[in-house]
C-alpha positions in Angstrom: -12.4 -25.1 19.0 -12.2 -21.4 18.5 -10.7 -21.8 15.1 -13.8 -23.7 13.9 -16.0 -20.9 15.1 -14.0 -18.2 13.3 -13.8 -20.3 10.2 -17.6 -20.9 10.1 -18.3 -17.2 10.7 -16.1 -16.1 7.7 -17.5 -18.6 5.3 -21.1 -18.2 6.4 -21.4 -14.4 6.0 -19.7 -13.4 9.2 -17.9 -10.6 7.6 -21.1 -8.7 7.4 -21.3 -8.6 11.2 -19.2 -6.8 13.8 -18.8 -7.3 17.6 -19.3 -4.0 19.3 -18.6 -3.2 23.0 -20.2 -0.2 24.7 -19.2 1.1 28.1 -22.2 2.2 30.2 -22.4 3.6 33.7 -24.7 1.6 36.0 -27.3 3.8 37.7 -27.4 1.4 40.6 -23.8 1.3 41.7 -22.2 4.0 39.6 -19.6 1.5 38.3 -19.1 1.0 34.6 -20.3 -2.1 32.8 -19.7 -3.3 29.3 -22.5 -4.3 26.8 -21.3 -6.6 24.0 -23.3 -7.5 21.0 -22.7 -8.8 17.5 -24.6 -6.5 15.1 -24.8 -6.1 11.3 -22.4 -3.6 9.8 -25.2 -1.3 8.9 -26.5 -1.0 12.4 -23.2 -0.1 14.2 -24.0 3.5 14.5 -27.5 2.9 15.8 -26.1 0.6 18.5 -23.9 3.4 19.9 -26.7 6.1 19.6 -29.3 4.2 21.6 -29.0 4.1 25.4 
């Protein structure tokens, strides 16, 4: 099933998007959490700049 998803992303303009993962410290517990998003290649820098 994963192969179909990857194939549809590549043929449907998926090469213009990137999955980004950002490590953020939780203010509540102090532990680190990970925020994952799929963003357009032009917006990768802005994703990491915002908090």
